[in-house]
C-alpha positions, 0 to 999 in steps of 0.5 A: 468501531470508529475508535479501533479504526482511528487507532489503526490509522494512527499506528500506520502513520506513526510506523510510516514516519518512523520508517522514514527516519531510519530507512532511505526514503526511496525504500519507504516509497516503494513499500508505500507504493505496494499498498494498493497491491497489499490491499487487493491481496488482503481483501481477497484473503479476508472477503473471499466471496464478497470481494471481486477483483476485476482486471482493471483493478489489477491493471491500476495497481500495477500501473501505480507500482510500476510508476513509482518504481520508474521514478525511483530507478530513474532519479 
């Protein structure tokens, strides 16, 4: 189990740095900022009854995405 987790973690960072090499950093930053939202969506899909999503969790995720979007738009 640990080996699988490590290999997926390594794959994630390999793809992230590959994306930075081929795509402008501003686009990669937006995709990276969407990670909390994607995590929330995937956890709800896979863990239906076991994972409860509260309003403050969604508010925090939207705040992160909005903050990164503002930084990218205004710089």
